[in-house]
C-alpha positions in Angstrom: 12.0 8.8 -40.1 8.7 7.1 -40.3 8.5 3.8 -40.2 6.6 2.3 -43.2 6.6 -1.3 -41.7 3.1 -3.1 -41.9 1.3 -3.1 -38.8 1.8 -6.8 -37.3 -1.4 -6.8 -35.4 -5.0 -7.2 -37.5 -5.9 -3.5 -37.6 -9.7 -4.7 -37.7 -9.4 -6.1 -34.2 -7.9 -2.7 -33.1 -10.7 -0.8 -34.7 -13.1 -3.1 -32.7 -11.5 -2.4 -29.4 -11.4 0.9 -30.2 -14.7 1.2 -30.8 -16.2 -0.9 -27.9 -15.9 2.4 -25.9 -19.0 4.8 -26.1 -17.0 8.6 -26.1 -15.6 6.8 -30.1 -17.6 7.7 -33.0 -15.5 7.0 -35.5 -12.0 6.4 -36.3 -9.8 7.4 -38.8 -7.2 5.6 -40.3 -4.6 7.4 -39.5 -5.6 7.0 -36.0 -5.9 3.3 -36.2 -2.7 2.9 -37.7 -0.6 5.0 -35.2 -3.0 3.2 -32.4 -1.9 -0.2 -33.8 1.6 0.8 -34.1 1.9 2.3 -31.0 0.4 -0.8 -29.4 2.8 -2.9 -30.9 5.6 -0.7 -29.9 4.4 -1.1 -26.0 4.1 -4.8 -26.3 7.5 -5.4 -27.7 8.8 -2.8 -24.7 7.0 -4.6 -22.1 8.0 -8.2 -23.4 11.6 -6.9 -23.7 11.9 -5.3 -20.2 10.1 -8.4 -18.6 12.7 -10.4 -20.4 15.7 -8.3 -19.5 14.5 -8.6 -15.3 13.4 -12.3 -15.7 16.2 -15.0 -14.4 15.7 -17.6 -17.2 17.2 -16.0 -20.2 16.4 -18.6 -22.3 12.5 -17.5 -23.1 10.1 -15.3 -21.3 7.4 -17.0 -19.4 3.9 -15.6 -18.3 4.9 -15.5 -14.5 7.9 -13.1 -15.6 5.3 -10.2 -17.6 2.6 -10.9 -14.4 6.0 -9.8 -11.9 6.5 -7.0 -13.8 3.3 -5.5 -14.3 2.3 -5.9 -10.8 5.5 -4.6 -9.7 5.8 -1.2 -11.7 3.2 1.4 -10.8 3.4 2.7 -14.3 1.8 -1.0 -15.5 -0.8 -0.5 -12.9 -3.6 -0.3 -15.7 -2.5 -4.1 -16.6 -3.2 -5.5 -13.4 -6.3 -6.9 -13.8 -5.5 -8.3 -17.1 -2.1 -9.4 -16.3 -2.7 -11.2 -12.9 0.0 -13.1 -11.0 -1.0 -16.9 -11.4 -1.8 -18.0 -8.1 -2.8 -22.2 -7.4 -6.2 -22.8 -6.8 -5.7 -23.9 -3.1 -4.3 -21.0 -2.4 -6.8 -18.9 -4.0 -9.7 -21.0 -1.7 -7.7 -20.5 1.5 -7.3 -16.8 1.0 -11.4 -16.4 -0.3 -11.9 -18.3 3.3 -9.8 -16.0 5.1 -11.3 -12.9 3.6 -14.8 -14.6 4.5 -13.4 -15.4 8.3 -12.5 -11.3 8.1 -15.8 -10.3 7.3 -17.7 -12.3 10.1 
């Protein structure tokens, strides 16, 4: 059965992102709709999985998403996009430690 529900992501944005790749010269309307729908389904699945793994069931937090992305090998491509949050003080300490190790 084909899902006839409209896309909730703006297809103009999806197209812009797709066209940002140098390998893409043209995008058919069908490919655009399929990519948009696949992206929506992926986001829903990621949010559902993160929610199921979270300790707080009243709402989903960024840290829940970051934890799933950084712990699941299949989501490794999102590590740079959804990093774990750290405090500036912790980051500066990491940078200092790294600098000390390089010397």
